[in-house]
N, C-alpha and C positions, 0 to 999 in steps of 0.2 A: 620737817623730819627727813624727807628724802634727800634734800639738799645737804643736810648735815652729814648724812651717811656717804655722800659722794665726794665730799671735800677731802683734800690730801690729809693723811694721818700725821705728817710732819710739815713744817713750813718749807716750801720749795726754796732751793738755793738758786737765785737768779743771777748772781754776779760773783764769779769765781775770783775776781781780782780782789775781793774783799774778804776772802777766806784764808785763814791760816790753818793748815792741815798737818797733822802728825800721823804718819803711816808707819805702823810697827809690823815688821815682816815684809820689807820692801826690797830685799836684795835680789829677788828673782820672781818669776811668775806673775800672778795677778797684782801683787803689791808693787812690783817694779813698773809694770805697765800702767797702773793707776797713777803712780807718781809722775810718770811721763805725761800722761793725759792731763792731769791737774795743772802741771807746770805750763803746758801748752795753752791751757785755758786762762792762765794768768794768776793762779793761786800761789801763795807762799807755802812751801812744803818742806817739812823736816822728815827725813827718812831714817828709820832705825832698823837694826838687825845686828847679829853678831859679826857678820862679814863686812868689815868697813870698806875694803877695796872694791867689793862688788857694789856697795852703795854709791861710792864715788863714781863708778862707771855709769850707774843708772842716771844720776843727776848731772853729770858732766860739770860744766862751768856756769850753769844757770845761776844768775845772781839772786834769784828768789828761792834757791834750794839750799838746804843745810843737812849735814850728816851728823847723827848722834848715835854712837854705838850703844847697843842694848841687848843683853841676853834676857829674853822675856821670862825665862825660867828662874831668874835670880830676883827674889823679892826685894833685896836690898838695893838693886840697881834702878828700880823704877822711879823712885822719888828724885834721884839725881838726874836721870835722863829727862824726866818731865821738866825739871827746873831749867835744864840747859835748853830744851826746845822752847820753853816760854821766853827765855832770855834772848835767844837768837831771832825768834819771830815777833817778839813783843806782845805775845798773847797766843791764845789757842781758841779756835772756833769748832774744829771737828777732829776727832781722833778715829782712825781706822785700824782696828786690831785684826791682823791677819796671820800672825805667826802660827804655824801648825806643822804637824808631822802626820804621815800616813803609813800605817802598818797593816798591810793587807794580810789577812789570815782567815782560814776557814775553821769552823768549830772543831772538826775532827782532827785537824792538824795542830790545834792549840796545845802547847806543852807548858810545863812549869817554868821553863826558861823564857817563855813568851810573856810572863807576867811582868817582867821588868819593862818590856816595850809598852805594855798596856799602861803601866804606871807613868811612864814618860809621856805617852800620848795624852793621857788625862791631865797631866801637869801642864804641858804646853798648850794643848787645845782648849782646856777649860780653866784650870787654876790660874794660868797666867792672865786670863781675862779679868779675874777678880783682882789680881795685883794691879792691873791698869785701872780698873774701876775705883779702887781705893784711893788712887791719886786724882783722877779726873773728876769724879762726881762732886767732891767738896769744892773744887775749883769752879766747875760749871754752875753749881748752885749759888755760889757767892756772886758770880757775875750775872746770874739770872738767865743764862742761855748757853748753848753749846750742843754739839752733836756727837753721839757715840755710835759708831758702826762696827759690827762684828761680822767677820766673814765665816759663814757656816758652810752648809752643803745640802743639796737636795737629797743626799743619802740619809739625811736625818728623818725623812718623812716616814720611812718604813724599813724593816729589816731587809738587808740585801746581801748577796753572796760576798764573802771576803771582807765584810764591813763590820764584823762583830766588835772591833775596837774603835775604828774611825767613826762609823755611823753613830755609835753610842755617845761619843764625845760631842758630836755635832747636834744630836738630839737634846743633850743637856743645854747646849747653847741656845736652842730654840726657846726652851722654857725660860731661860734666863732673860732673853731679849723681851719676851712677852711681859715678864714681871717688871723689867725696867721701864718698858713703855707705859704700863699701867700706873706706875708710881711716879715717874719723872717727867713725862710729857706735861701733866698739869702744872708742873713747877717751871715750865719754860724750856725744857730740854727737848732734843730730838733724838729718837732711837731708830736705828736701821739694822735690819737683819738681812745680810746678803747671802743668798742661797744659789751658789753656782752649780751647774752640772759639770760635765767633763770639760776641762780646760787643758790645753797642751802645755804642760809645765813639767819641771823635773819630778814633781810629785806623781804625775800620771805616766811618766815615760816608761815605767816598768810594767804597765798593764798589758797583758797578752790577750785581751778580749776586745770585741767591738765596743766602741764608746759612742753611743748615739748622740748626735748634736754637738760633737766635739768643736770647741771654739778656740780661737787664739787668745793669748793674754790681752792683746789690744782690743779685741772684740768684747772680752769680758769687762775690761776697764771702761769701755764706752757704755756698756749696759749699766754699769754702776753709776757713771756720771749722769745718765738719763734718769735713773732712779732717784738720785739725790735731787736733781732739778725738778722732778715731779713730786717730791715730798712723800715718796712711798715708804711704808714701814718695811715690808719685805720686798727686796730687790731680787727677783728670781730670773735666772736665764740658764739655758736658752728657753725661749717662751714656750715652744711646742712640747719639747721633751720634759721640761720642768713642770709645765702645767699638767701634762698627762700623768706624771708620777705623783703629783700632788692629788689629782683626782683619784688615782688608784688607792692612795693611802687612806682615802675617806670611805672606801667601800667596806662592807662587812668582811671579816677575816676569811670566811670560807671562799668568797669570790676573789678577794685580794691575793691570797696565797695561791689559788689556782692560776690566776693570770701571771703572777711572778714566776711560778714554777715553769710554766709554758714558755714564757719569753726568755728566761735565763737558762732554760734547758737543764735545770737542776731539780 
């Protein structure tokens, strides 16, 4: 019983040279760094995003890298993009969905004009995941294997300042990942929920507050690689800050809110 509880929740990835990976949202930040790390490890990688020129800069002339343009918000674009990725790589073993937007706003500043941003955030951060799932789940079920990774955030653990939009989208992703794990792992698939803390990317460049445990995209990519190699379900980083916030989120609300008010000075 104890041994079964300690075993990896997913099958560990031991040989990246045998992995064909499609990274959606790879033109900058974590996605770009992950593509670089996976290519360095020997994987075959297709990178996708709207910005084709940036994608070409990320992968350079690596012979195992391919570029496929994709607007993750366009439902009609997903099937064609996946078909092209499959054609170029000769198959697919792992998809990493990381396209996202960040709209920081505090509740007392939220205006009717911000509703459009909230809608766009939910569409890209959540609904686009469903668009991808509608393509890859049937394919993976047919071949009897395949991995699905979704890049969320530790801001999903509990309500935080300025995260009334972003945090809510990532909390939805947490629930979705758990459901996918429950239903699809018994059918041979692997499910990964990536929970980053603060990473130095264009998305966080506008933050004017202290970001505990701030990591570089390369450090974040390495943490993800290790998580895949260990077969983790949730790949959380940085370890200390992420673990602390996870612990706080499990506390009774009276204690949790008191700690968060004190630490955020709000």
